[in-house]
TITIKE-573450 format. One record per residue: x, y, z of N, C-alpha, C in turn. Coordinates in steps of 0.001 Angstrom, whole numbers, plus 500000, padded with zeros to 6 digits. Example, Ala and Ser with C-alpha at 12.3 -4.5 7.8 and 13.67 -1.06 7.14 Angstrom:
% TITIKE-573450
513190494310507800512300495500507800513200496700507800512850497750507080513670498940507140512900500030507870
***
This chain:
% TITIKE-573450
380913850660614343381752851597614029381701853304614742382611853908615381382463855018615761381713856104615018380697857112615709380203858197614946381292859196614278380910859631613807381564860673612923382004861921614094382989862979613613383349863820614490382632865131614000382207866098614183381497866779613702381823868514614069382295868937612942382966870108613234382029871490612550382019872361613407381232873423612934382131874819612491382187875131611340382539876671611003381308877613610714381278878545611396379732879418611209380842880974611125380151881794610619380382883030610541379635884196609001379898885098609059378870886012608165379661885365606743378677886086605605379391885542604057380602886448604074381565885998603397382989885978603157383884886502604557383733885601605460384119886074606659385722884968606935385974884007605691386913882954605615386349881396606108385364881251605778385195879783606343386068878504605461385705879050604235386263878220603150388156878107603534388310878972603542389854879360603624390125878600604862389574878602606091389914877558607332390092876082607163388447876080606477388258874622606272389183873818605476389490874268603910390277873828603019391395873234603503392332873918604348393669873485605086393506872095605878392185872260606422391673871239607094391209869530606554390310869968605582390194868637604625391974868296603572392592868667603533393545868555602847394023867664603770394713867986605183395564867338606115394621866188606461393426865718606874392264864688606979392292863917605946391951864163604592392158863607603382390444863715603275390435864300601761388805864254601079388210862998601266388689861853601620387986860572601526387523859996602508387999860933604005387360860966605320387045861953605700386482862925604858385685863985605383384227864391604424383048864389605039381915865061604939381478866620604781381328867107603596381121868743604029379880868821603509379254869939604507377426870142604576377779871721604431376978872551603306376717874025603677375595873983604096375664874955605184373871874847605370373260876087604847374075876833603749373442877525602614372422876831601578372764875226601710371872874895600945370181874454601634369974875264602804369118874889603274367888876126603230368317876757602044367355878068602150365853877686601730365004878811602127363612877876602078363329878493600625364117880008600157363626880543599022364665881007598098364423880435596934365364881035596237365621882756595720366917883031594719367191884557594772365820885379594496365030885076593564364265885800592693363113885945594087362613884803594969361803885027595854362322885830596987363418885492597331363909886940598306363777888189598129364047888301596857363545889738596298362132890375596768361843889427596011359912889508596073359237889350597777360201888968598068359442889062599825360114890027600331361465890410599905362370891320600899362656890747602270363609889511601899364045889062602758365730888499602609366041888525603557367446888294603112367881886673604131368731885961603235369186884358603422369905884396605149370102885416605382370642885725607402369669885383607984368323885864607291366945885290608314366629883919608526366796883676609660366236882216609992365216881443609402364010882944609286362505882568608504363276881918607283364048882491606713364220882347604995364907880722605126365030879978606149365875878478605982365070877568606457364882876567606273364629875186606524365216875039607862365206875784609049366083875294610401365774874406611080364421873476611016363983872149611250364496871175610563364742871508609270365278870324608441367140870117608739367351871335608886368637871336609040369391870720610326368510871207611737368768870464612365368799869254612495367486868502611877367534866882611774368250866461611008368930866886609935370425866486609526371434866326610012371396867389610819372955867152611559372875866091612896371696866250613586371272864663614170371859863533613700371245863310612546371660862182611265372876861867611387373357863047610579374828862900610245375943862396611462375349863232612655376078862570614201376159861211614392374717860826614071374354859459614541375034858292613562375711858555612259376440858081611439375140857640610002374295858369610024373205858214608878373348859343607941373225858349606559373311859186605419371921859942605189372024861225604632371214862246604393371027862698603025369686863050602810369504863320601226369458865305601422370692865768600872370967867143601038370189867657600039369426869259599991369087869838599436370594870762598826370192871404597211371543872038596784370947873743596423372099874850596701371440875663596518372676876230595525372292877123594482373464877327593684373574878985593528374965878942594111375200880717594410375412880972593057375590880422591714375704881291590742374961881986590285373549881586589932372313881757589774371204882003590803371486881310591723370335881636592985369398880693592798369393879665592435368350878745592367368583877441592976367805876786592874367927875089593696368347874082592474369340873379593221369418872339592335368735870929592569368994869590592000368644868262592909369504867895593899368486867662594769368944867196596061370208866091595915371094865431596578372240865146596382372479864006597755372677862669597554372776861877599163374130861769599592374165862159600674375500862560601282375696861477602566376482860774602633377155859736603648378153860495604611378027860259605891379135860553606531380386859599606771381364860589606833382485859833607111383478860247608402384429859965608316385261859816609765385032861374610405384955862446609640384870863499609949383532864498608869383109865572609934382062866014609125382402867493609280382422868016608084382285869571608594380905870255607858380587871214609062379134871840608777379616873393608679379330873937607675380197875458606980378976876484607003378519877367607279377625878322606853377430879492607718376121880089608015375501881102608290375005880964609640374168879856609866373018880021610816373073878121611631374630877872611711374778876586612620374579876632613666374724877733614310374631877488615970373264878349616247372173878303615239370861879355615970369791878513616950370134877329616801369288876391617987369949875692619177369869875450619900370059874580621060370178873054620285369283872700619653369281871186619216370931871080617705370869872226617556372118872409616194373324872686616916373386873074617936374285873547618801375149872065619213374331871318619987374530869894620307375109869023620042375012869191618259375676868161617556376872868539617144377827869361617546378898869778617254380094868752618196381354868688617945381969868341618868382650869707619071383187870239617854383726871750618153383086872636617005383004873897617847382070875333617352383123876349616949383350876310615945384259877668615397383438878651615185383950879993615268383130880729614756384162881975614349383993882890613244384897883405612712384348884765612760385166885841613191384862887190613439385503888445612666385839888161611633386941889251611203386462890985611104387073891586611091386547893117611343385924893535610058384827894482610284383467894273609125384638894838607981385627896068608309385996896754607139386674895617606279387662894095606778388210893523606262387165892108605490385983892174606301385331891370605562384337892271604485384276892829604630383433893561603157384365893685602267385463893849602625386594893760601156386901892542600844386778891581601640386731889905601010385680890246600330384226890035600596383076889608599852383157890787598619383449891881598579383379892505597479384558891875596492385525891514596723386358890558596011385970889494595576385453888896596077384576887428595950383563887326594808382594888434595286381228888423594793381566889342593358382531889624593397382994890343591764383796889860590898384604888637591701385344887662590595384955886445590526384068886139591250383213884688591162382091884597591036381249885717591416379777885717591213379066886389590290380066887456589556379667888395588599378757889717589226378782889797590285378389891061590791378996892761590882378499893623590642379493895049590746379933895169592147380668896019592177380977896830593797380044897225594295379074898299593392378120898720594115376963897916594261376820896895593651375563895860593945376023894885595392377368894920595635377862894009596784377794894642598003378423896339597725378134896944598668376587897577599345375686897290598632374237897797598669373758896632599276374159895265599000373188894208599652374133894128601203375072894425601496375954894589602611375278895208603465374967896464602804374257897451603921372789896726603907372249896179603250370774895537603361370812894817604038371963893872604273371640892600605214372301892767606612372632894278606715373529894342608290372723893888609374371245894606609242370320894433610598370409893008610991370396892284609633370048890711610082371368889844610415372604890582610168374074890169610586373857890741612113373544891663612213373952891697613899372629891251614708371500891247614078370114890267615249370585888561614714371121887923613923371045886504613470372581886153613756373478886442612919374813885925612767375715886408613767375868887791614275377088888028614950376784887521616306375817887240617123375016886438618430375535885175618307376198884594617329376255883279617605377976883136617909378510883899617905379863883674618602380011883418619821379090883782620895378752883193621997378521881726622372378216881394621708378230879665621671379238878700621017380175879569620745381541878856620211382404878725620767383193877501620735384273877160621405385312877663621476385704878016620267386731879016619481386406880325618664386628881419619063386479882543618327387637883136617718387591883339616278388880883673615687388366884910614277389650885918614720389525886949614405390747887179613721391050887092612247391947887764611446392127889302611277392974889790611803393032891215611213394206891386610639394323892694610310395927892928609391396681893726610288397958893036610215398912893285611316399297895134611398399035895545610713399284896857610314398642897726610195397559897487610540396162898544610766395746898435609005396324897668607975395755898334607009395397896920606051393955897256605663393433895951604932393914895535603707394957896365603756395567895855602058396891895058602475397163894544603821397919894127604511397699892234604343399036891547603452398672890137603276399261889502604769399507889970606086400332889582607352399202889693608162398216888818608426397190888825609482397358888344610568397047889039611849397618888642613363396346887672613204396081886744613919394993885882614202394811886139615759393424886687616392393443886534617638391938885788617726392218884835618965391458883637619248390831883961620636389982883201620842389021883171621833389120881912622053389558880980623305389730879397623519388383879605624713387436879034624769386725879079625874386558877438626236386371877442627583386330876471628466385451875451627956385645874139628371384725873002627548385410872141626889386597872737626281387589871714625667388576872044625941389566871000626050391079870753626475392050871380625745392163872634625263393336873365624742394569873188625005395106872933624182396695873057624691397212874347625655398108874275626555398957875135627160399574876165625870399673877379625637400530878240625011401635879079625743401200879000626671401687880259627688403588879924627587403649878650627176405667878759627291406152879231626245404951880103624491405679879937624060405166881922623520404857882563624545404651883708624839406150884662624485405663886001623899407131886494623497406777888015622707407693888773622108407090889841621217407297889867619843406114889942619211406403890065617603406856888623617070407328888796616245407987887391615485408584886573616458408703886837617495409699886054618654408237885093619629407006885386619429406405884709619912404867885056619933403896884414620978402381884741620614402276885337622352401092886227622001400566886372623672399192885958624011399333885615625289398331884712625560397702885653627315396441885548627289395996886371628141394792885503628706394796885013629990393583884152630399392242884951631311391482884860630929390547885916631229389321884951631856388987884732633399387884883790633517387804882782632951386634882369631926386660881076631590387084880925629952388117882231629711388503882234628459389932882403628219390652881900627166392158882625627009392063882945625724392494884271626086393000885202624727394203884871624284394203884423622856395689884341622196395786885140620797396851885686620643397258886537619648398085885802619069398343885366617593399397884803616915399755885896615950400871886891616052400865887596614940401174887161613940400711888100612598401258887911611325402366887556611126403585888572611721404755888315611402405799887534612111404851886344612516405392885400613354406782884807612258408039884290612915408927883924612208408705882503611612409197881554610765408589880091610297409219879565611530410560880037611848411556879001613050410557879286614127409980880017614743408954879944615907408044879530615829407251879593614714405764878911614099406314877664614062407015877082613696407390875569613661407925874992615008408507875575615977408593875285617137407211875332617958406350876189617759404980875773618682404147874694617800404079874736616515403289873572615700404239872203616495405459871906616448406122871014616893405585870674618462405322871354619361404955871120620839403516871077620937402704871281619532401264870603619838401247869108619193402050869012617931402021867736617631402604866724618279403590867399619360404084866148620611402942865627621507401810866628621824400640866455622496399924865628621489399827865443620198399103864715619560399816863439618933400967862858619546401667861705619293401183860606618710399809859953618821399228859315618286398612859402616871399000860703616185398560861035615133399146861613614285400500861205614244401835861930613556401252861648611994400822860777611814400359860028610211399616861299609611398955862397610030398548863279609776399348864887609316400639864825609880401508865957610082401704866184608242401624867322607949402300867942606904402212869319607000403159869609605915403446871428605602402297872059604921401342871356605004400179872182603830399384872906604805399297872932605974398824874034606878399165875202606762398168875959606503398482877388606616398355878211605258398289877206604112398537877840602694397089878293602569397076879291601423395753880010600866396515880736599620395658881063598869395794881388597407395134882827597288396344883669596545396176884623596255395746885000594687394817885151594058395012884703592262395607883403592233396479883070591323396734881877590942398407881081591958398363882327593105399657882319593544399489881664594737400248880828595764400217880287596478401220880770597550400596881121598923401012881840599876401007880841601166401968881286602133401665880372603387401973881502604684400453881172605322400686882220606704400930881619608144402040881844608615402439881454609877400777881360611019400207882154611180399176882409611816398267881547611403397792881463610091396635880749609435396943879249610020398407878627609809398777877548610305398398877191611357398894877770612635398659877665613956397295877435614318396474878419613673395064878464613823394407877171613510394751876553612515394089875582611434394808874006612300396057874301613054396363873069613945395693872905615322394997873960615643394871874215616913393323873807616910392477873849615666391090872919615600391643871644615425392300871666614407392924870112614337393228869007615220393559869913616302394122869633618023392743868720618732391605869824618326390347869658618823389862868223618073389956868092616883389226867124616418389796865584616451391303865644616458391786864258616831391613864166618162391908864958619252390762864481621093390079863894620878388959864506619598387636864166619875387388862785619481388318862613618422388171861194617879388853860101618462390015860582619329390789859462620016389954859484621407388642860287622329388041860055623024386747859082622989386347859219621240385036858431621300385715856685621048386825857025620309387314855331620134387854854711621519387791855823622305388027855014623564386881854180624407385682854819623968384396854703624526383640855711625080384298856892625185383504858239625337382589858729624595381851859957624887381044860666624053381586861435623687382556862515623792383322863246623097384521863917624250385052864747623935386568865275624513386141866616625424384606866788625372384241867951625713384438867339627701384566868627628486384762868887629564383563869271630598383110868195631000381855868838632400380713869599630932380545868778629842379428869046628869378209868347629263376969868982628835375892868379628640375758867350627989375041866311627836374450864778627017374526865588625752374586864404625021374839864552623376373111864675622905372923865086622026371201864690621336370750863398621873371221862678621252371008861589621265370361861002622610371695861354623557371370860712625168370573861533625677370520862695625212369121863481625851367876862768625264367592862693624125366802861742623719366465860654624416367609859691624479367365858644625041367022858686626651367350859646627401366986859899628736365382860166628754365134861167627997363538861806628145362688860270627813363086859693626622362234858197626897362501857060627937363431857218628490363667856161629722362959856917630971363138857813631096362544858684631916360902858669632225360412858606630524358910858822630429358832857475630445359336856324629981358966854904630186358985854389631838359861855192632973360231854588634170358430855731634834358199856635634321357211857114634955355827855974634720356112855826633544354697854909633043354935853655633656356047853115634053356272851963635064355871851931636318355932852977636939355805853391638008354186853631638147353620854380637339352030854601637414351418852957637678351967852188636432351365850997636499351342850217638050352832850181638596352760849451639624352147850090640877351900851085640864351023851642642012349900851739641763348996851583640286347868851032640403347606849551640854348837848944640479348474847229640587348655847489642621349534847992643055349340848076644392347997848504645270347682849122644359346363849622645133345499848618645283345484848018643985344221846806643803344197845555644629345786845327645078346183844399645632345694844475647400345710845990647639345606846198648990343827846241649290343150846020648196341676846156648759341445844580649194340664844166650227339840843298650512338886842376649153337817841733649361336903841170648612335730841959648727335553843192649830334898844211650054335130845561649455336527845730649036336404846923648738337176847923649552337583847151650596338304848098651770339550847661651940340148848963651626341866848660651917341978848149652960343385847384653331343723846717654265344067847641655313344641848683655529345120849582656256344141850014656896343004850721656387341771850987656797341197849996657627341321848629657246340230847896657757341206847099658949342190847409659143342874846777660358342660847994661625342862849255660999342529850178661978341270850275662629340188849558661799338437850212662087338128849046663635337473849590664558336912848995665218336633847728664942336355846571666305336129845606666037334614845769666428
***
């Protein structure tokens, strides 16, 4: 059975990770996706963190080694016994048995912190909204769902800022795709968000240049060295959005069974909305997941171009090198014994000695 495809979605708290992944899970199918949140690997509960004056953004506040070990297991198709952290009351629950499916989505704060973890992903996404917008989302979420006051949320954001700068934001340099949703009219109250993307080499991104245009008539594409910068306007017309989606789906002709109108959906309160920019962002991620799945089905390791070896291949290569070294040492030792005559003189030395 082919190994699972691993998607990483990393970003600071309330950066929009769940919004991005929810649409992908709808398309791929709940029964085919395993979801893991790295927040579950906190070392300390909320009370202990307060006593120790440490934030959950600090790697020292998390079991990074267990996180990396579980990522390797999931990539190899092995089940894990995952810890559980309850955001409601800040305590830990009993661990749960998690079996990998066709796709595994790893979502959280520190998913790309170490090389061992980064090597486990087929696709690495980082969400980087403007801080003013993220703080607005954070206040809205934590006051409505987690029982905090606005002042408490803002105070905690200020306390976490040094760790955000030190540990969270630097991870965007390790991502294949960096996504920034920004207000189209420079107002955080706007529901029309532009999507600014950085597509980095290493993955076979689709060519979007034929769809360049102004405002609602198209997107902006700017190639810079090893990166492609794309801006998808929030006011992109549904007709133009559908045209771009159709072109991408044509590249995925072998996965037409995944086509759905549910990409780009999000809720505000109890109301369902659709964003053309969100739909295209989700489709670009889905594009990479489908290509990775196809590459592995055809016997490849991944869809990456010029990528270093996978974690398991690296470990196997290390073991093979060690075995070769040991075998070489044994052969040298054996040859040394065979070259000695009965008196213990090496053959070459005996032949060169005078009669």
